[in-house]
C-alpha positions as CSV (number, residue, x, y, z in Angstrom):
1,M,-27.8,-8.5,-7.9
2,V,-28.5,-5.6,-5.6
3,T,-30.9,-3.6,-7.7
4,A,-34.4,-4.5,-6.4
5,R,-35.7,-1.7,-4.1
6,Q,-37.4,-4.2,-1.8
7,E,-34.0,-5.7,-0.9
8,L,-32.7,-2.4,0.4
9,L,-32.8,-1.3,4.0
10,D,-31.8,2.2,2.8
11,Q,-33.9,3.1,-0.2
12,S,-31.6,6.0,-1.0
13,L,-29.0,3.5,-2.2
14,A,-31.2,2.3,-5.1
15,P,-29.8,4.8,-7.7
16,I,-26.2,3.9,-6.6
17,C,-27.0,0.2,-6.9
18,E,-28.2,0.7,-10.4
19,K,-25.1,2.6,-11.3
20,V,-22.8,0.0,-9.9
21,A,-24.7,-2.8,-11.7
22,A,-24.3,-0.8,-14.9
23,G,-20.6,-0.3,-14.3
24,Q,-20.9,3.5,-14.1
25,R,-18.6,5.8,-12.1
26,L,-19.7,7.0,-8.7
27,T,-19.5,10.7,-7.6
28,H,-18.3,12.3,-4.5
29,A,-21.9,12.8,-3.3
30,E,-22.7,9.1,-3.8
31,G,-19.6,8.2,-1.9
32,L,-20.8,10.3,1.0
33,R,-24.1,8.5,0.8
34,L,-22.2,5.2,1.2
35,F,-20.2,6.4,4.2
36,A,-23.5,7.6,5.8
37,T,-25.7,4.6,5.2
38,R,-26.5,2.1,7.9
39,D,-27.3,-0.5,5.3
40,I,-23.8,-1.9,5.5
41,F,-24.7,-5.3,4.0
42,T,-25.8,-3.7,0.8
43,L,-22.6,-1.7,0.8
44,G,-20.6,-5.0,1.1
45,R,-22.6,-6.7,-1.6
46,L,-22.1,-3.8,-4.0
47,A,-18.3,-3.8,-3.4
48,N,-18.3,-7.6,-3.8
49,L,-20.2,-7.3,-7.1
50,V,-17.4,-5.1,-8.5
51,R,-14.7,-7.4,-7.0
52,E,-16.2,-10.5,-8.7
53,R,-16.7,-8.7,-11.9
54,L,-13.0,-8.0,-12.0
55,H,-11.6,-11.2,-10.4
56,G,-14.3,-13.7,-9.8
57,R,-13.5,-15.6,-6.6
58,K,-9.8,-15.3,-6.9
59,A,-7.9,-13.9,-3.9
60,F,-4.3,-13.0,-4.4
61,Y,-1.3,-13.2,-2.1
62,N,2.5,-13.2,-2.5
63,V,5.5,-14.5,-0.7
64,N,7.3,-11.4,0.3
65,R,9.6,-9.9,3.0
66,H,9.4,-6.4,4.3
67,I,12.6,-4.7,5.2
68,N,12.6,-1.4,7.2
69,Y,16.2,-0.3,6.9
70,T,16.1,2.5,9.5
71,N,13.7,4.2,11.9
72,Y,15.7,7.4,12.1
73,C,13.7,10.2,10.4
74,V,13.9,13.9,10.1
75,L,10.1,14.1,10.1
76,R,7.8,14.2,13.1
77,C,4.5,13.1,11.7
78,K,1.9,13.0,14.5
79,F,0.4,9.7,13.3
80,C,3.7,7.8,13.3
81,S,5.0,5.7,16.2
82,F,7.9,4.4,14.1
83,Y,10.3,7.3,13.8
84,R,13.2,8.1,16.1
85,S,15.2,11.3,16.2
86,Y,18.8,10.9,15.1
87,P,21.0,11.3,18.3
88,R,23.4,14.2,18.3
89,G,26.2,12.0,19.4
90,G,25.8,9.7,16.5
91,A,24.0,6.4,15.8
92,G,23.6,3.8,18.6
93,A,21.6,5.7,21.2
94,G,18.1,4.6,22.3
95,D,16.1,2.2,20.1
96,G,16.9,3.9,16.9
97,Y,18.7,1.8,14.3
98,E,20.0,1.7,10.7
99,M,20.9,-1.5,8.8
100,S,24.1,-1.9,6.9
101,I,24.0,-2.8,3.2
102,E,25.4,-6.2,4.1
103,E,22.5,-6.8,6.6
104,I,19.9,-5.8,4.0
105,V,21.3,-7.9,1.3
106,E,21.6,-10.9,3.6
107,T,18.0,-10.5,4.7
108,A,16.9,-10.3,1.1
109,A,18.9,-13.4,0.2
110,R,17.4,-15.4,3.1
111,A,13.9,-14.4,2.0
112,A,14.7,-15.5,-1.6
113,E,16.0,-18.8,-0.4
114,A,12.8,-19.3,1.6
115,G,10.7,-18.8,-1.6
116,A,10.0,-15.0,-1.5
117,T,9.5,-13.3,-4.9
118,E,9.5,-9.8,-3.5
119,V,11.2,-7.5,-1.0
120,H,9.3,-4.5,0.1
121,I,11.8,-1.9,1.4
122,V,10.9,1.4,3.1
123,G,12.3,3.4,6.0
124,G,12.6,6.8,7.6
125,L,14.3,9.8,6.1
126,H,17.7,9.4,7.6
127,P,19.6,12.6,8.0
128,R,23.1,11.2,7.3
129,L,22.9,8.4,4.8
130,P,24.0,9.4,1.3
131,F,22.1,8.6,-1.9
132,S,24.8,6.1,-2.7
133,Y,23.6,4.0,0.2
134,Y,20.3,3.4,-1.5
135,L,21.9,2.7,-4.9
136,D,24.2,0.2,-3.3
137,M,21.3,-1.4,-1.5
138,C,19.5,-2.1,-4.8
139,R,22.7,-3.2,-6.5
140,G,23.6,-5.6,-3.7
141,I,20.2,-7.2,-3.7
142,R,20.1,-7.5,-7.5
143,E,23.5,-9.1,-7.7
144,R,22.8,-11.5,-4.9
145,C,19.2,-12.3,-5.9
146,P,18.8,-11.6,-9.6
147,E,15.2,-12.9,-9.7
148,L,13.8,-11.1,-6.7
149,H,11.5,-8.2,-7.3
150,I,12.6,-5.0,-5.5
151,K,9.7,-2.9,-4.5
152,A,11.2,0.0,-2.6
153,F,11.0,3.6,-1.4
154,T,7.9,5.7,-1.0
155,A,7.4,8.9,-2.9
156,I,8.5,10.7,0.2
157,E,11.8,8.9,0.2
158,I,12.3,9.6,-3.5
159,V,11.9,13.3,-2.9
160,H,14.4,13.0,0.0
161,F,16.9,11.3,-2.3
162,A,16.6,14.1,-4.9
163,R,17.4,16.6,-2.2
164,I,20.4,14.8,-0.6
165,A,22.1,13.6,-3.9
166,R,25.3,15.5,-4.7
167,P,24.9,17.1,-7.1
168,R,21.2,17.4,-6.6
169,R,19.1,15.3,-9.0
170,S,15.6,15.6,-10.4
171,I,13.0,13.0,-9.6
172,A,13.4,11.4,-13.0
173,E,17.2,11.2,-12.5
174,V,16.8,9.6,-9.1
175,L,14.3,7.0,-10.4
176,C,16.4,6.2,-13.4
177,A,19.5,5.7,-11.2
178,L,17.5,3.4,-8.9
179,R,16.1,1.5,-11.7
180,E,19.5,1.0,-13.2
181,A,20.7,-0.3,-9.8
182,G,17.8,-2.8,-9.6
183,L,14.6,-1.1,-8.5
184,D,11.5,-2.7,-10.1
185,S,8.5,-0.8,-8.6
186,L,7.4,1.7,-6.0
187,P,5.1,1.1,-3.0
188,G,2.3,3.6,-2.4
189,G,3.2,4.8,1.1
190,G,3.4,8.4,2.2
191,A,0.2,9.5,0.6
192,E,-1.7,9.7,3.9
193,I,-4.7,12.0,3.1
194,F,-4.5,14.5,0.3
195,D,-5.9,17.5,2.0
196,D,-4.3,20.7,3.1
197,R,-6.0,20.9,6.5
198,V,-5.1,17.3,7.4
199,H,-1.5,17.8,6.1
200,D,-1.0,21.0,8.2
201,E,-2.4,19.4,11.4
202,A,-0.9,15.8,11.2
203,F,2.2,15.8,9.0
204,Q,3.1,19.4,8.2
205,A,6.8,18.8,7.7
206,K,6.2,16.0,5.1
207,V,5.9,16.9,1.4
208,G,2.3,17.1,0.3
209,E,0.2,15.7,-2.5
210,R,1.8,17.6,-5.3
211,H,5.2,16.0,-4.6
212,W,3.6,12.6,-4.1
213,F,1.8,12.7,-7.4
214,D,4.9,14.1,-9.1
215,V,6.9,11.1,-8.1
216,H,4.3,8.6,-9.3
217,R,3.6,10.6,-12.5
218,V,7.3,10.4,-13.4
219,A,7.6,6.8,-12.4
220,H,4.6,5.9,-14.6
221,D,6.0,7.9,-17.5
222,L,9.3,5.9,-17.1
223,G,7.4,2.6,-17.1
224,I,7.9,2.0,-13.4
225,P,4.6,0.6,-11.8
226,S,3.5,1.6,-8.4
227,N,0.8,1.3,-5.8
228,A,-1.3,3.8,-4.0
229,T,-2.3,4.1,-0.3
230,M,-4.6,6.1,2.0
231,L,-4.1,6.3,5.7
232,Y,-7.6,6.6,7.3
233,G,-9.1,6.8,10.7
234,H,-7.3,9.7,12.4
235,I,-8.3,13.3,12.0
236,E,-9.8,13.2,8.4
237,T,-13.5,13.3,7.5
238,P,-15.3,10.9,5.2
239,A,-15.5,13.8,2.6
240,E,-11.7,14.1,2.8
241,R,-11.2,10.4,2.3
242,L,-13.4,10.6,-0.8
243,N,-11.4,13.6,-2.1
244,H,-8.3,11.5,-1.7
245,L,-9.7,8.5,-3.6
246,I,-11.0,10.7,-6.4
247,K,-7.5,12.3,-6.8
248,L,-6.1,8.8,-7.1
249,R,-8.7,7.9,-9.7
250,E,-8.0,11.0,-11.8
251,H,-4.3,10.3,-11.7
252,Q,-4.9,6.8,-12.8
253,D,-7.1,8.0,-15.7
254,R,-4.1,10.0,-17.0
255,S,-1.7,7.1,-16.5
256,L,-3.9,4.7,-18.3
257,A,-4.5,7.1,-21.2
258,A,-0.8,7.6,-21.6
259,R,-0.3,3.8,-21.5
260,A,-3.0,3.2,-24.1
261,A,-1.5,5.8,-26.5
262,A,2.1,4.3,-26.3
263,D,3.6,1.5,-28.2
264,A,4.1,-1.8,-26.3
265,G,7.5,-2.4,-24.9
266,P,9.6,-2.6,-21.8
267,R,9.5,1.2,-21.3
268,R,5.7,1.5,-21.9
269,P,4.1,3.9,-19.4
270,A,2.9,2.2,-16.2
271,A,0.1,2.8,-13.8
272,F,-1.2,2.0,-10.3
273,N,-1.4,-1.8,-9.8
274,C,-3.2,-1.6,-6.4
275,C,-4.6,0.6,-3.8
276,V,-3.9,-0.2,-0.1
277,P,-6.2,1.5,2.4
278,L,-4.2,1.6,5.7
279,S,-6.0,1.6,9.0
280,F,-4.5,4.1,11.4
281,I,-3.1,2.6,14.6
282,P,-2.9,5.3,17.3
283,E,-0.8,3.5,20.0
284,G,2.6,5.2,20.5
285,S,1.9,8.1,18.2
286,A,1.2,11.8,19.0
287,L,-2.4,11.0,18.1
288,G,-2.6,8.2,20.6
289,H,-5.6,9.8,22.3
290,L,-7.8,9.0,19.2
291,P,-9.7,5.7,19.1
292,G,-8.6,4.8,15.6
293,P,-11.0,3.1,13.1
294,S,-13.4,0.4,14.2
295,G,-13.7,-2.9,12.4
296,L,-16.9,-1.6,10.8
297,D,-15.1,1.5,9.6
298,D,-12.3,-0.7,8.1
299,L,-14.9,-2.7,6.2
300,R,-16.8,0.3,5.1
301,T,-13.6,2.1,3.9
302,L,-12.3,-0.9,2.0
303,A,-15.7,-1.4,0.3
304,I,-16.0,2.2,-0.7
305,T,-12.4,2.2,-2.0
306,R,-13.3,-0.6,-4.3
307,L,-16.5,1.2,-5.5
308,M,-14.8,4.6,-6.1
309,L,-11.6,3.4,-7.7
310,D,-13.1,1.8,-10.8
311,N,-9.9,2.1,-12.7
312,I,-7.4,0.5,-10.2
313,P,-7.6,-3.2,-10.7
314,H,-6.7,-4.4,-7.2
315,I,-7.7,-3.5,-3.6
316,K,-5.5,-4.9,-0.8
317,A,-6.3,-5.4,2.8
318,F,-3.0,-5.1,4.6
319,W,-3.5,-7.7,7.3
320,I,-0.8,-6.3,9.5
321,M,-2.9,-3.1,10.0
322,Q,-6.4,-4.6,9.7
323,T,-5.7,-7.9,11.3
324,P,-5.9,-11.3,9.5
325,K,-9.4,-11.9,10.6
326,L,-10.8,-8.7,9.3
327,A,-8.8,-9.0,6.1
328,Q,-10.4,-12.4,5.7
329,V,-13.9,-10.9,6.0
330,A,-12.9,-8.1,3.6
331,L,-12.4,-10.6,0.8
332,N,-16.2,-10.5,0.5
333,W,-16.3,-6.7,0.9
334,G,-14.5,-5.7,-2.3
335,V,-10.9,-6.8,-1.4
336,D,-9.1,-9.2,-3.7
337,D,-5.6,-9.1,-2.3
338,F,-4.5,-10.4,1.1
339,D,-0.9,-9.1,0.8
340,G,1.7,-11.7,1.7
341,T,3.9,-13.4,4.3
342,V,5.5,-10.1,5.4
343,V,7.7,-11.8,8.1
344,W,9.0,-8.6,9.7
345,Y,7.3,-5.2,10.0
346,D,8.6,-2.5,12.3
347,I,6.4,0.4,11.4
348,T,3.2,-0.6,13.3
349,R,2.2,-3.2,15.8
350,R,-1.6,-3.7,15.9
351,E,-3.1,-2.5,19.2
352,G,0.3,-2.7,20.9
353,R,0.2,-6.5,21.1
354,G,2.4,-7.4,18.2
355,T,6.1,-7.8,17.8
356,N,8.4,-6.8,15.0
357,R,8.1,-10.4,13.7
358,Q,4.7,-10.4,12.1
359,E,4.3,-13.4,9.8
360,L,1.7,-15.6,8.2
361,S,2.8,-18.7,6.4
362,V,1.5,-19.6,3.0
363,D,-0.6,-22.4,4.5
364,Q,-2.2,-19.9,6.9
365,I,-2.9,-17.4,4.2
366,R,-4.4,-20.0,1.8
367,R,-6.6,-21.4,4.6
368,L,-7.9,-17.9,5.5
369,I,-8.7,-17.3,1.8
370,R,-10.4,-20.6,1.4
371,E,-12.5,-20.1,4.5
372,A,-13.8,-16.9,3.0
373,G,-15.0,-18.8,0.0
374,C,-12.3,-17.7,-2.3
375,V,-9.7,-19.4,-4.5
376,P,-6.1,-18.6,-3.3
377,I,-3.8,-17.5,-6.1
378,E,-0.1,-16.8,-5.6
379,R,0.9,-13.8,-7.6
380,D,4.1,-11.9,-8.4
381,S,4.5,-8.2,-7.7
382,L,2.8,-7.3,-11.0
383,Y,-0.2,-9.6,-10.3
384,R,0.9,-12.3,-12.7
385,E,-0.3,-15.7,-11.4
386,L,2.4,-18.1,-10.2
387,H,1.9,-21.8,-10.3
388,R,4.3,-23.8,-8.1
389,P,4.0,-26.4,-5.3
390,V,2.7,-24.7,-2.2
391,A,5.8,-25.1,-0.2
392,A,7.1,-21.5,0.3
393,G,6.0,-20.2,3.7
394,G,8.3,-17.4,4.4
395,E,11.3,-17.5,6.7
396,G,10.9,-19.9,9.5
397,G,7.3,-20.5,8.3
């Protein structure tokens, strides 16, 4: 227990330690104190206290496959090295790409055959693809792989679909059509940092927090679960990170209250399953002159996320962006989810040294978790534990 004052290098943390031990909610000011402290080991112990209170020594992973269906995008976000402008002469110029429905379905089928339980599908805001493309994508995967969980499309993509649909559709109509076609849940991408200053400077053309929360509010009302994210380590301040986390916490309060008030059933309101703090990788972006977050900043932010988000059950270290080694350490800094096998990820390549094929086998993930002193638990997309022989290692694993 981290309550005795003599254990603390930073005595100003004593009241925070007492609140965490009592299970009380932390304030913005207390979050700032945690970002400022040099007593990083107490910070880690506090986050680990909460993590173990919720999950013991379990550390979750899943066998999944990421599919980035296109890198053509109408946006020009400064932090993004993924997007490509759609060529005036049509597709095929430069290193831009778009996958056909057949390619996507075949990729999902290969993943399912290799043991995957989830496909995670996101892409750029393509200027030409119709809404029917996304419906056909979900239908094709569902027909070919009826047991595969389809986690697809960020809130930014959902807003885009509402705008391009003919006739135009509401967010609810888009989500209902996608769910009917096979969609199971939403990822949390596109949140970035909920702050007007950061929005105007780093991703002005992208819809802001109001639209992001609208999509997740409607999804939760419809019974569609989702995740949440925060992209940190670029131009935002610690205070702005905390504002972002508190807005997620407030949204989750409302979703959980609606869920508690509703009758049980397949359409019962949903909520955030997980928060995924994403470490900004500057290489190749318009913010490439920035250093990006250090490993210590990664650990500090993951730990504070766990401490501030007392109503979101899971905190994930996305090893693609924080590296497997740091994600392993983070399992004792508040993180309980290591993500999954991933296999192919085109959006970022850590420090410019990676390739599109970015994969960990199940054996590698379980070894990293055990070395951290945790118990590896395979999960499905909704954090239900799976018990099967450890043989699925992703494609080519």
